[in-house]
MDTraj code that builds the backbone (N, CA, C; nanometers):
import mdtraj as md
import numpy as np

residues = "MET GLU ASN SER TRP ILE VAL ALA GLN ALA VAL GLN THR GLY GLY GLN SER GLU ILE SER SER GLU PRO MET LYS GLU PRO GLY GLN THR ILE ILE THR VAL ASP ALA ASN ALA SER GLY GLN ALA ALA PRO ALA LYS ALA PRO SER PRO TYR TYR GLN LEU ILE PHE ILE VAL ALA ILE PHE LEU VAL MET TYR LEU ILE LEU PHE ARG GLU PRO ARG LYS LYS GLN LYS GLN GLN GLN GLN MET MET GLN SER LEU LYS LYS ASN ASP LYS VAL ARG THR ILE GLY GLY VAL ILE GLY THR VAL VAL ASP VAL ARG GLY ASP GLU VAL LEU LEU LYS VAL ASP GLU ASN ASN ASN THR LYS ILE TRP PHE VAL SER SER ALA ILE GLY LYS ASN LEU SER ASN GLU GLU LYS".split()
xyz = np.array([
    [-3.2551, -1.4555, -1.9538],
    [-3.2679, -1.3396, -2.0928],
    [-3.2984, -1.4265, -2.2301],
    [-3.3502, -1.4328, -2.3141],
    [-3.3424, -1.5425, -2.4437],
    [-3.2533, -1.4485, -2.5251],
    [-3.2269, -1.5434, -2.6487],
    [-3.1246, -1.4685, -2.7282],
    [-3.2439, -1.3799, -2.8355],
    [-3.1495, -1.3196, -2.8869],
    [-3.2303, -1.1586, -2.9159],
    [-3.1695, -1.1908, -3.1103],
    [-3.2463, -1.2412, -3.2340],
    [-3.2339, -1.2401, -3.3140],
    [-3.2627, -1.1781, -3.4503],
    [-3.1398, -1.1124, -3.5442],
    [-3.2321, -0.9698, -3.6011],
    [-3.2076, -1.0582, -3.7595],
    [-3.3618, -1.0384, -3.7781],
    [-3.3104, -1.1314, -3.9118],
    [-3.3589, -0.9968, -4.0501],
    [-3.2194, -0.9849, -4.1094],
    [-3.2236, -0.8872, -4.2512],
    [-3.1900, -0.9227, -4.3206],
    [-3.2550, -0.8423, -4.4873],
    [-3.2168, -0.9157, -4.6272],
    [-3.1373, -0.8324, -4.6638],
    [-3.0226, -0.8819, -4.7463],
    [-2.8882, -0.8515, -4.7884],
    [-3.0109, -0.8064, -4.9532],
    [-2.9420, -0.6870, -4.9810],
    [-2.9656, -0.5867, -5.1076],
    [-2.8790, -0.5904, -5.2176],
    [-2.8915, -0.6137, -5.3179],
    [-2.7306, -0.5536, -5.4007],
    [-2.7877, -0.4805, -5.4836],
    [-2.7988, -0.3468, -5.4952],
    [-2.7929, -0.2963, -5.5802],
    [-2.6875, -0.1780, -5.6578],
    [-2.6714, -0.2141, -5.8210],
    [-2.5534, -0.1674, -5.8423],
    [-2.3778, -0.2304, -5.8321],
    [-2.3082, -0.2176, -5.7770],
    [-2.1793, -0.2706, -5.7183],
    [-2.1481, -0.2849, -5.5523],
    [-2.3151, -0.1880, -5.5418],
    [-2.3089, -0.2187, -5.3579],
    [-2.3968, -0.3189, -5.3054],
    [-2.3546, -0.3971, -5.1948],
    [-2.4758, -0.4240, -5.0707],
    [-2.5005, -0.4154, -5.0119],
    [-2.6139, -0.3554, -4.9375],
    [-2.7025, -0.2947, -4.8312],
    [-2.7520, -0.3809, -4.7461],
    [-2.8130, -0.3930, -4.6555],
    [-2.8465, -0.4652, -4.5317],
    [-2.9539, -0.3847, -4.5072],
    [-3.0941, -0.4733, -4.5419],
    [-3.2198, -0.3811, -4.4894],
    [-3.2925, -0.4502, -4.3931],
    [-3.3768, -0.4050, -4.3495],
    [-3.4701, -0.4891, -4.2568],
    [-3.5873, -0.4676, -4.2903],
    [-3.6222, -0.4131, -4.4391],
    [-3.7469, -0.4266, -4.4372],
    [-3.8130, -0.5779, -4.4816],
    [-3.9604, -0.5830, -4.4578],
    [-4.0048, -0.6846, -4.4389],
    [-3.9433, -0.7811, -4.5518],
    [-3.9412, -0.8978, -4.6251],
    [-3.9027, -0.9086, -4.7109],
    [-4.0562, -0.9813, -4.8445],
    [-4.0295, -0.8708, -4.9598],
    [-4.1439, -0.8906, -5.0682],
    [-4.1355, -1.0298, -5.1727],
    [-3.9620, -1.0895, -5.1814],
    [-3.9862, -1.1731, -5.2791],
    [-3.9493, -1.2918, -5.1840],
    [-4.0091, -1.3836, -5.2305],
    [-3.9913, -1.5140, -5.2255],
    [-3.8846, -1.5855, -5.2059],
    [-3.8097, -1.5145, -5.3026],
    [-3.6450, -1.6087, -5.3764],
    [-3.5333, -1.5876, -5.2556],
    [-3.5894, -1.4693, -5.1854],
    [-3.4538, -1.3742, -5.1528],
    [-3.4105, -1.4550, -5.0505],
    [-3.3070, -1.4149, -4.9922],
    [-3.1846, -1.4906, -4.8851],
    [-3.2350, -1.4399, -4.7562],
    [-3.2479, -1.4909, -4.6493],
    [-3.2576, -1.4738, -4.4956],
    [-3.1044, -1.4476, -4.4372],
    [-3.0169, -1.3687, -4.3958],
    [-2.8930, -1.3742, -4.3268],
    [-2.8982, -1.2831, -4.1446],
    [-2.8979, -1.4210, -4.0845],
    [-2.9388, -1.4076, -3.9298],
    [-2.7761, -1.3825, -3.8741],
    [-2.7746, -1.3008, -3.8170],
    [-2.6801, -1.2076, -3.7563],
    [-2.6685, -1.2501, -3.6338],
    [-2.4929, -1.3170, -3.5238],
    [-2.5194, -1.4069, -3.4205],
    [-2.4475, -1.2951, -3.3903],
    [-2.4753, -1.2353, -3.2331],
    [-2.3677, -1.1346, -3.1657],
    [-2.2236, -1.1914, -3.1344],
    [-2.2133, -1.3378, -3.1083],
    [-2.0802, -1.3811, -3.1237],
    [-2.0160, -1.4688, -3.2101],
    [-2.0750, -1.4218, -3.3467],
    [-1.9452, -1.4491, -3.4809],
    [-1.8614, -1.4046, -3.5037],
    [-1.7961, -1.4709, -3.5753],
    [-1.6502, -1.4086, -3.5783],
    [-1.6095, -1.2759, -3.6528],
    [-1.7139, -1.2670, -3.6930],
    [-1.7311, -1.1176, -3.7850],
    [-1.6378, -1.0106, -3.7011],
    [-1.6628, -1.0236, -3.5828],
    [-1.6880, -0.8578, -3.4890],
    [-1.5364, -0.8308, -3.4862],
    [-1.5131, -0.7007, -3.4314],
    [-1.3578, -0.6544, -3.4478],
    [-1.2769, -0.7645, -3.3373],
    [-1.2075, -0.7728, -3.3410],
    [-1.1121, -0.8581, -3.2577],
    [-1.0991, -0.8201, -3.0762],
    [-1.1178, -0.8577, -3.0265],
    [-1.0919, -0.7901, -2.8564],
    [-0.9144, -0.7335, -2.8179],
    [-0.9296, -0.6074, -2.7450],
    [-0.8330, -0.6018, -2.7396],
    [-0.7359, -0.6518, -2.6983],
    [-0.6442, -0.6268, -2.7168],
    [-0.5187, -0.7315, -2.6545],
    [-0.4758, -0.7037, -2.5116],
    [-0.4056, -0.8081, -2.4619],
    [-0.4409, -0.8468, -2.3142],
    [-0.3354, -0.7728, -2.2399],
    [-0.2992, -0.6994, -2.1509],
    [-0.2141, -0.6187, -2.1324],
    [-0.0729, -0.7098, -2.1071],
    [0.0682, -0.6788, -2.0905],
    [0.2030, -0.7390, -2.0793],
    [0.1801, -0.8132, -1.9007],
    [0.2531, -0.9108, -1.9548],
    [0.2488, -0.9786, -1.7891],
    [0.3704, -0.9118, -1.7094],
    [0.4607, -0.8487, -1.7650],
    [0.5507, -0.7735, -1.7423],
    [0.4738, -0.6486, -1.6470],
    [0.3747, -0.6182, -1.6847],
    [0.2960, -0.4712, -1.6030],
    [0.2568, -0.5375, -1.4357],
    [0.2157, -0.6757, -1.4639],
    [0.1856, -0.7417, -1.3404],
    [0.3093, -0.7775, -1.2144],
    [0.3910, -0.8071, -1.3237],
    [0.5209, -0.8357, -1.2727],
    [0.5649, -0.7211, -1.1836],
    [0.5493, -0.5722, -1.2654],
    [0.6447, -0.4577, -1.1778],
    [0.4799, -0.4056, -1.0722],
    [0.3875, -0.4598, -1.0940],
    [0.3176, -0.4683, -1.0085],
    [0.3227, -0.5232, -0.8353],
    [0.3856, -0.6135, -0.8646],
    [0.3934, -0.7036, -0.7634],
    [0.5132, -0.6651, -0.6998],
    [0.6452, -0.6485, -0.7957],
    [0.7147, -0.5573, -0.7326],
    [0.7355, -0.4419, -0.6442],
    [0.6494, -0.3433, -0.6933],
    [0.6217, -0.2421, -0.6552],
    [0.5724, -0.2434, -0.4990],
    [0.4594, -0.3003, -0.4628],
    [0.3907, -0.3535, -0.4120],
    [0.5146, -0.4358, -0.2571],
    [0.5937, -0.5386, -0.3053],
    [0.6575, -0.5837, -0.2356],
    [0.7456, -0.4092, -0.1485],
    [0.8190, -0.3583, -0.2274],
    [0.8842, -0.2613, -0.1970],
    [0.8303, -0.1703, -0.1199],
    [0.6798, -0.1060, -0.1117],
    [0.6470, -0.0247, -0.0100],
    [0.6067, -0.1696, 0.1037],
    [0.5893, -0.2657, 0.0788],
    [0.5917, -0.3719, 0.2229],
    [0.7073, -0.3665, 0.2959],
    [0.8256, -0.3389, 0.2037],
    [0.9480, -0.3493, 0.2533],
    [0.9719, -0.1882, 0.3363],
    [0.9477, -0.1062, 0.3250],
    [0.9725, 0.0422, 0.3559],
    [0.8917, 0.0356, 0.4688],
    [0.7497, 0.0219, 0.4716],
    [0.6537, -0.0235, 0.5559],
    [0.6816, -0.0720, 0.7033],
    [0.7442, -0.1703, 0.6718],
    [0.7253, -0.2960, 0.7521],
    [0.8656, -0.3259, 0.8434],
    [1.0103, -0.3374, 0.7562],
    [1.1257, -0.2584, 0.7998],
    [1.2062, -0.1864, 0.7942],
    [1.2119, -0.0827, 0.7098],
    [1.2593, 0.0092, 0.6748],
    [1.2603, 0.1258, 0.7762],
    [1.1029, 0.1705, 0.8541],
    [1.0557, 0.2737, 0.9422],
    [1.1181, 0.2037, 1.0954],
    [1.0922, 0.1024, 1.0962],
    [1.0954, 0.0177, 1.2182],
    [1.2799, 0.0555, 1.2776],
    [1.3848, 0.0063, 1.1861],
    [1.4638, 0.0171, 1.1904],
    [1.5754, 0.1281, 1.2183],
    [1.4619, 0.2646, 1.1198],
    [1.5067, 0.3713, 1.1984],
    [1.5134, 0.4294, 1.2986],
    [1.3696, 0.4034, 1.3494],
    [1.3504, 0.4612, 1.4964],
    [1.3981, 0.3718, 1.5721],
    [1.4382, 0.2618, 1.5948],
    [1.5529, 0.2117, 1.6752],
    [1.7111, 0.2311, 1.6344],
    [1.7550, 0.3191, 1.5584],
    [1.8287, 0.3600, 1.5220],
    [1.8692, 0.4526, 1.6282],
    [1.7283, 0.5602, 1.6395],
    [1.7314, 0.6770, 1.6710],
    [1.7206, 0.6467, 1.8702],
    [1.6563, 0.5330, 1.8827],
    [1.6327, 0.4958, 2.0274],
    [1.7825, 0.4767, 2.0756],
    [1.9179, 0.3596, 2.0250],
    [1.9966, 0.3644, 2.0054],
    [2.1274, 0.4590, 2.0443],
    [2.1086, 0.5594, 1.9451],
    [2.1534, 0.7198, 1.9400],
    [2.1554, 0.7744, 2.0905],
    [1.9841, 0.7444, 2.1340],
    [1.9529, 0.8722, 2.2289],
    [2.0347, 0.8019, 2.3022],
    [2.0283, 0.6765, 2.4027],
    [2.0352, 0.6275, 2.4837],
    [2.1910, 0.6101, 2.5342],
    [2.3264, 0.6142, 2.4132],
    [2.4307, 0.6499, 2.3770],
    [2.4544, 0.7737, 2.4562],
    [2.3787, 0.8679, 2.4000],
    [2.3666, 1.0262, 2.4037],
    [2.3641, 1.0347, 2.5659],
    [2.2925, 0.9374, 2.6577],
    [2.2632, 0.9449, 2.7652],
    [2.3795, 1.0097, 2.8727],
    [2.3768, 1.1084, 2.9665],
    [2.4822, 1.1771, 3.0651],
    [2.4404, 1.2130, 3.2094],
    [2.5014, 1.2502, 3.2466],
    [2.4647, 1.2823, 3.3604],
    [2.3803, 1.3907, 3.3669],
    [2.2999, 1.4309, 3.4635],
    [2.1907, 1.5634, 3.5357],
    [2.1363, 1.5489, 3.3644],
    [2.0715, 1.4406, 3.2985],
    [1.9649, 1.4779, 3.1777],
    [1.8176, 1.4641, 3.2485],
    [1.7297, 1.5174, 3.2024],
    [1.5701, 1.4934, 3.2635],
    [1.5664, 1.3997, 3.1688],
    [1.4872, 1.2451, 3.2174],
    [1.4447, 1.1564, 3.1015],
    [1.3019, 1.0948, 3.1515],
    [1.2596, 1.1095, 3.0295],
    [1.1059, 1.0078, 3.1146],
    [1.1159, 0.8567, 3.0495],
    [1.0943, 0.7366, 3.1347],
    [1.0936, 0.6189, 3.1295],
    [0.9302, 0.5860, 3.0129],
    [0.9560, 0.4526, 2.9279],
    [0.8573, 0.3694, 2.8901],
    [0.7001, 0.3720, 2.9713],
    [0.7577, 0.3407, 3.0866],
    [0.6456, 0.3429, 3.2242],
    [0.5447, 0.4743, 3.2307],
    [0.6512, 0.5631, 3.2393],
    [0.5955, 0.6938, 3.2441],
    [0.6545, 0.7608, 3.4420],
    [0.7489, 0.7103, 3.4345],
    [0.8865, 0.8233, 3.5372],
    [0.9416, 0.8818, 3.4830],
    [0.9441, 0.9743, 3.5614],
    [1.0667, 1.0821, 3.5405],
    [1.1758, 1.1343, 3.6376],
    [1.2948, 1.1075, 3.6143],
    [1.3898, 1.1398, 3.6796],
    [1.4946, 1.2007, 3.6159],
    [1.6438, 1.2246, 3.7278],
    [1.7219, 1.2571, 3.6259],
    [1.8331, 1.2053, 3.6471],
    [1.9161, 1.1695, 3.5040],
    [2.0001, 1.0995, 3.5253],
    [2.1123, 1.0907, 3.6152],
    [2.1740, 0.9948, 3.7206],
    [2.2416, 1.0179, 3.8325],
    [2.3862, 0.9018, 3.7632],
    [2.3524, 0.7947, 3.6801],
    [2.4844, 0.7574, 3.6145],
    [2.4159, 0.6316, 3.5358],
    [2.5205, 0.6092, 3.4948],
    [2.5365, 0.5582, 3.3453],
    [2.6088, 0.4515, 3.3265],
    [2.5869, 0.3310, 3.3308],
    [2.7134, 0.2052, 3.3837],
    [2.5999, 0.1064, 3.2762],
    [2.7016, 0.0746, 3.1418],
    [2.6751, -0.0308, 3.0019],
    [2.5272, -0.0045, 2.9820],
    [2.3907, -0.1198, 3.0339],
    [2.3146, -0.1127, 2.9829],
    [2.2048, -0.0113, 3.0826],
    [2.2275, 0.0309, 3.2055],
    [2.1767, -0.0092, 3.3579],
    [2.1960, 0.2097, 3.3271],
    [2.0770, 0.2333, 3.3826],
    [2.0631, 0.3745, 3.4225],
    [1.9742, 0.3653, 3.5788],
    [2.0867, 0.5083, 3.6447],
    [2.0329, 0.5278, 3.7658],
    [1.9878, 0.6624, 3.7969],
    [1.8135, 0.6767, 3.8135],
    [1.7969, 0.7704, 3.7869],
    [1.7146, 0.8228, 3.9228],
    [1.7577, 0.9567, 3.9218],
    [1.6955, 1.0165, 4.0381],
    [1.5452, 1.0256, 4.0577],
    [1.4753, 0.9575, 4.1132],
    [1.3453, 1.0264, 4.0905],
    [1.2632, 1.0946, 4.1769],
    [1.2960, 1.1558, 4.3406],
    [1.2266, 1.2059, 4.4157],
    [1.3425, 1.2811, 4.4538],
    [1.3387, 1.4697, 4.4901],
    [1.4379, 1.5093, 4.5301],
    [1.4157, 1.5409, 4.7353],
    [1.3123, 1.4790, 4.7367],
    [1.2859, 1.5347, 4.9075],
    [1.3566, 1.3874, 4.9872],
    [1.3289, 1.3047, 4.9546],
    [1.3945, 1.1389, 4.9757],
    [1.4734, 1.0781, 4.9288],
    [1.5551, 1.1781, 4.8242],
    [1.6587, 1.0861, 4.7844],
    [1.6731, 0.9835, 4.6682],
    [1.5538, 0.9541, 4.6602],
    [1.4943, 0.8057, 4.5941],
    [1.5556, 0.8198, 4.4683],
    [1.6452, 0.6793, 4.4441],
    [1.6946, 0.6458, 4.3421],
    [1.6344, 0.5031, 4.2461],
    [1.6350, 0.4888, 4.1511],
    [1.5978, 0.3877, 4.0895],
    [1.6728, 0.2741, 3.9513],
    [1.7355, 0.1834, 3.9461],
    [1.7706, 0.1507, 3.8298],
    [1.6660, 0.1231, 3.7435],
    [1.7856, 0.1525, 3.5938],
    [1.6579, 0.0932, 3.4704],
    [1.7259, 0.0576, 3.4087],
    [1.7321, -0.0395, 3.3111],
    [1.7452, -0.0831, 3.2049],
    [1.7329, 0.0510, 3.0610],
    [1.8861, 0.0961, 2.9996],
    [1.8988, 0.1926, 2.9610],
    [1.7481, 0.1719, 2.8733],
    [1.7173, 0.0604, 2.7697],
    [1.5967, 0.0472, 2.7051],
    [1.4896, 0.0790, 2.6934],
    [1.4416, 0.0960, 2.8553],
    [1.3382, 0.1645, 2.9379],
    [1.3458, 0.2836, 2.9089],
    [1.4193, 0.3995, 2.9332],
    [1.4206, 0.4610, 2.8755],
    [1.3334, 0.5568, 2.7455],
    [1.2513, 0.6165, 2.7337],
    [1.1300, 0.6483, 2.6335],
    [1.1977, 0.7802, 2.5532],
    [1.2442, 0.8725, 2.6064],
    [1.2498, 1.0100, 2.5955],
    [1.3347, 1.0786, 2.7132],
    [1.4428, 1.1457, 2.6064],
    [1.5221, 1.2657, 2.7158],
    [1.4554, 1.3930, 2.6846],
    [1.3735, 1.4065, 2.7873],
    [1.3062, 1.5353, 2.8209],
    [1.4558, 1.6425, 2.7843],
    [1.5654, 1.6640, 2.8363],
    [1.6521, 1.7873, 2.8334],
    [1.6650, 1.7675, 2.7351],
    [1.6917, 1.7547, 2.5808],
    [1.6768, 1.7762, 2.4264],
    [1.6075, 1.8141, 2.4212],
    [1.4580, 1.8307, 2.4357],
    [1.3257, 1.8703, 2.3908],
    [1.3468, 1.9849, 2.4392],
    [1.4031, 2.0471, 2.5487],
    [1.3821, 2.2033, 2.5966],
    [1.5242, 2.3034, 2.5487],
    [1.6085, 2.2081, 2.5184],
    [1.7060, 2.2692, 2.3748],
    [1.6566, 2.4403, 2.2829],
])
top = md.Topology()
chain = top.add_chain()
for i, resn in enumerate(residues, 1):
    res = top.add_residue(resn, chain, resSeq=i)
    for name in ("N", "CA", "C"):
        top.add_atom(name, md.element.get_by_symbol(name[0]), res)
traj = md.Trajectory(xyz[None], top)
């Protein structure tokens, strides 16, 4: 796109000057060209303070902390509390989907009875217990 130039003439009548876009009639009149990039235009708006950018970055890191670190830690604490509250005759589901009844808890191991007919019992690591079904029924 080519630059467009506006040619206008300044006419002074009385104490006021006017700019007219009529064709020049007298050969002695001055031609004024106005450039769109001229410095006579209004100053551009001020750039925002760098403190806003700093506040924005801090807010992003705060949200990331809450999502990435705080929530998993909260769930981990709930899981630990659930494992510590396991007691005999609690019905539980493992993370593998095995449902059984707690027979014994020794440190970080849990003995589950998974079949009543055959009296089948299996040792599981306590971290493999996904959900305490006895607490949900109450």
